N, CA and C of each residue as an Amber inpcrd file, in Angstrom:
protein
   195
  41.8590000 -18.0440000  78.9910000  40.9000000 -18.5980000  78.0480000
  41.5490000 -18.5940000  76.6690000  41.4010000 -19.6890000  75.9540000
  41.9180000 -19.7170000  74.5910000  40.7540000 -19.5730000  73.6060000
  41.0980000 -19.4330000  72.3450000  40.0510000 -19.1310000  71.3740000
  39.0730000 -20.2920000  71.2060000  39.5070000 -21.5200000  71.3770000
  38.5820000 -22.6540000  71.2910000  37.5070000 -22.5680000  72.3650000
  37.8900000 -22.1090000  73.5530000  36.9140000 -21.9380000  74.6320000
  35.9350000 -20.8120000  74.2920000  36.4320000 -19.7650000  73.6870000
  35.5570000 -18.6570000  73.3100000  34.5420000 -19.1210000  72.2790000
  35.0160000 -19.8630000  71.2830000  34.0980000 -20.3920000  70.2710000
  33.0120000 -21.2460000  70.9120000  33.4030000 -22.1120000  71.8200000
  32.4600000 -23.0170000  72.4600000  31.4850000 -22.3300000  73.3890000
  31.8790000 -21.1780000  73.9280000  31.0380000 -20.4400000  74.8730000
  30.6210000 -19.0820000  74.3160000  30.4730000 -18.9910000  73.0180000
  30.2210000 -17.7080000  72.3720000  29.0250000 -16.9760000  72.9610000
  27.9570000 -17.6660000  73.2320000  26.7620000 -17.0070000  73.7700000
  27.0570000 -16.2980000  75.0880000  27.9190000 -16.8640000  75.9040000
  28.2680000 -16.2490000  77.1760000  29.3150000 -15.1450000  76.9990000
  30.1860000 -15.2940000  76.0180000  31.3180000 -14.3820000  75.8450000
  30.9690000 -13.1490000  75.0200000  29.9900000 -13.2500000  74.1620000
  29.7580000 -12.1470000  73.2270000  29.3910000 -10.8310000  73.9150000
  28.8120000 -10.8720000  75.0840000  28.5400000  -9.6380000  75.8230000
  29.8270000  -8.9290000  76.2080000  30.8410000  -9.6970000  76.5910000
  32.1460000  -9.1210000  76.9190000  32.8150000  -8.5370000  75.6810000
  32.6280000  -9.1980000  74.5570000  33.1940000  -8.6990000  73.2980000
  32.5260000  -7.3680000  72.9390000  31.2120000  -7.2930000  73.0960000
  30.5070000  -6.0500000  72.7880000  30.8730000  -4.9310000  73.7540000
  31.1870000  -5.2690000  75.0020000  31.6540000  -4.2480000  75.9440000
  32.9820000  -3.6690000  75.4870000  33.8650000  -4.5490000  75.0090000
  35.1860000  -4.1230000  74.5630000  35.1060000  -3.3060000  73.2700000
  34.2820000  -3.7620000  72.3390000  34.1640000  -3.1090000  71.0340000
  32.6970000  -2.7630000  70.8000000  32.3120000  -1.6290000  71.3410000
  30.9210000  -1.2130000  71.3610000  30.2830000  -0.9410000  70.0220000
  31.0820000  -0.7670000  68.9880000  30.5010000  -0.4960000  67.6740000
  30.0170000  -1.7560000  66.9680000  30.3020000  -2.9180000  67.5380000
  29.7960000  -4.1590000  66.9510000  28.3200000  -4.3120000  67.3060000
  27.5230000  -4.6130000  66.3120000  26.0820000  -4.7550000  66.5180000
  25.7370000  -6.2010000  66.8820000  24.5030000  -6.3980000  67.3050000
  24.0350000  -7.7610000  67.5760000  24.0970000  -8.6120000  66.3110000
  23.7910000  -8.0040000  65.1720000  23.8890000  -8.7420000  63.9090000
  25.3320000  -9.1480000  63.6300000  26.2780000  -8.2300000  63.9080000
  27.6960000  -8.5700000  63.7520000  28.0400000  -9.7630000  64.6210000
  27.5740000  -9.7390000  65.8520000  27.8860000 -10.8100000  66.7890000
  27.3400000 -12.1500000  66.2940000  26.1510000 -12.1310000  65.6890000
  25.5720000 -13.3620000  65.1480000  26.4010000 -13.8850000  63.9800000
  26.9000000 -12.9710000  63.1350000  27.7280000 -13.3740000  61.9950000
  29.0680000 -13.9280000  62.4780000  29.6760000 -13.2600000  63.4510000
  30.9880000 -13.6720000  63.9700000  30.9090000 -15.0630000  64.5870000
  29.8990000 -15.2880000  65.4070000  29.6240000 -16.6010000  66.0130000
  30.8750000 -17.2960000  66.5630000  31.7690000 -16.5180000  67.1620000
  32.9480000 -17.1000000  67.7890000  34.1440000 -17.2650000  66.8780000
  34.0230000 -16.9050000  65.6130000  35.1190000 -17.0620000  64.6630000
  36.0680000 -15.8700000  64.7650000  37.2980000 -16.1190000  65.1430000
  38.2680000 -15.0380000  65.3500000  38.5150000 -14.2330000  64.0750000
  38.6220000 -14.8970000  62.9430000  38.8720000 -14.1780000  61.6850000
  37.7080000 -13.2650000  61.3350000  36.4970000 -13.7190000  61.5850000
  35.3340000 -12.8670000  61.3250000  35.2960000 -11.6930000  62.2890000
  35.6680000 -11.9240000  63.5470000  35.7510000 -10.8370000  64.5120000
  36.7600000  -9.8060000  64.0440000  37.9340000 -10.2550000  63.6380000
  38.9700000  -9.3410000  63.1650000  38.4790000  -8.5420000  61.9620000
  37.8100000  -9.2060000  61.0430000  37.2860000  -8.5250000  59.8610000
  36.2580000  -7.4650000  60.2130000  35.3710000  -7.7940000  61.1400000
  34.3500000  -6.8270000  61.5610000  34.9800000  -5.6460000  62.2840000
  36.0100000  -5.9110000  63.0930000  36.6930000  -4.8200000  63.7940000
  37.3980000  -3.9060000  62.7970000  38.0060000  -4.4830000  61.7760000
  38.6420000  -3.6730000  60.7480000  37.5970000  -2.8050000  60.0370000
  36.4740000  -3.4020000  59.7390000  35.4000000  -2.7070000  59.0410000
  34.8290000  -1.5660000  59.8900000  34.5370000  -1.8360000  61.1400000
  33.8960000  -0.8510000  62.0160000  34.8300000   0.2600000  62.4730000
  36.0800000  -0.1090000  62.7400000  37.0140000   0.8540000  63.3280000
  38.0590000   1.3700000  62.3480000  38.1110000   0.8090000  61.1430000
  39.0530000   1.2700000  60.1350000  40.5100000   1.0550000  60.5110000
  40.7770000  -0.0290000  61.1890000  42.1410000  -0.3330000  61.6390000
  42.7640000  -1.3980000  60.7570000  44.0970000  -1.4390000  60.8010000
  44.8480000  -2.4440000  60.0470000  44.7090000  -3.8140000  60.7000000
  44.9210000  -4.8390000  59.9000000  44.7970000  -6.2200000  60.3920000
  45.7150000  -6.4820000  61.5810000  46.9500000  -6.0320000  61.4940000
  47.9120000  -6.2630000  62.5700000  47.4560000  -5.5920000  63.8730000
  46.9470000  -4.3930000  63.7670000  46.4730000  -3.6680000  64.9530000
  45.2850000  -4.3800000  65.6010000  44.3760000  -4.8480000  64.7760000
  43.2030000  -5.5650000  65.2750000  43.6270000  -6.8690000  65.9460000
  44.5630000  -7.5820000  65.3370000  45.0440000  -8.8350000  65.9330000
  45.6700000  -8.5840000  67.3020000  46.4200000  -7.5000000  67.4310000
  47.0240000  -7.1580000  68.7170000  45.9500000  -6.8370000  69.7550000
  44.9180000  -6.1230000  69.3380000  43.8160000  -5.8060000  70.2590000
  43.1200000  -7.0720000  70.7310000  42.8580000  -7.9810000  69.8100000
  42.1940000  -9.2420000  70.1720000  43.0690000 -10.0350000  71.1300000
  44.3640000 -10.1220000  70.8400000  45.2890000 -10.8460000  71.7230000
  45.3170000 -10.2240000  73.1160000  45.3280000  -8.8810000  73.1830000
  45.3230000  -8.1950000  74.4640000  44.0510000  -8.4650000  75.2460000
  42.9180000  -8.4300000  74.5550000  41.6340000  -8.7120000  75.1960000
  41.5940000 -10.1600000  75.6850000  42.1030000 -11.0600000  74.8560000
  42.1030000 -12.4760000  75.1970000  42.9480000 -12.7370000  76.4400000
  44.0800000 -12.0760000  76.5450000  44.9560000 -12.2970000  77.6910000
  44.3480000 -11.7670000  78.9850000  43.4660000 -10.7620000  78.8940000
  42.8020000 -10.2170000  80.0820000  41.6280000 -11.0720000  80.5370000
  41.1070000 -11.8960000  79.6380000  39.9040000 -12.6650000  79.9610000
  40.2170000 -14.1030000  80.1350000
C-alpha cells in the first residue's frame, strides 16, 4: 500500500494506525485525515521522538501493510 491509497482509504486505515500508535486519540486521527506529515507531527508530539525516527517508523509500518 502506498500513501496515496492510505489517504484515499483513511476511514478504513485509521484503526490500524491507532493500533500501531495507541497514544493517538480519535481527535488526532480526525486532524491527520490521511496526511502523512500531520501523522508524523502528531507522533513526534505524543511520543517525543525525532522527525527521522518517526519517518522510519511510518515507513516500517507502511511496508508491513
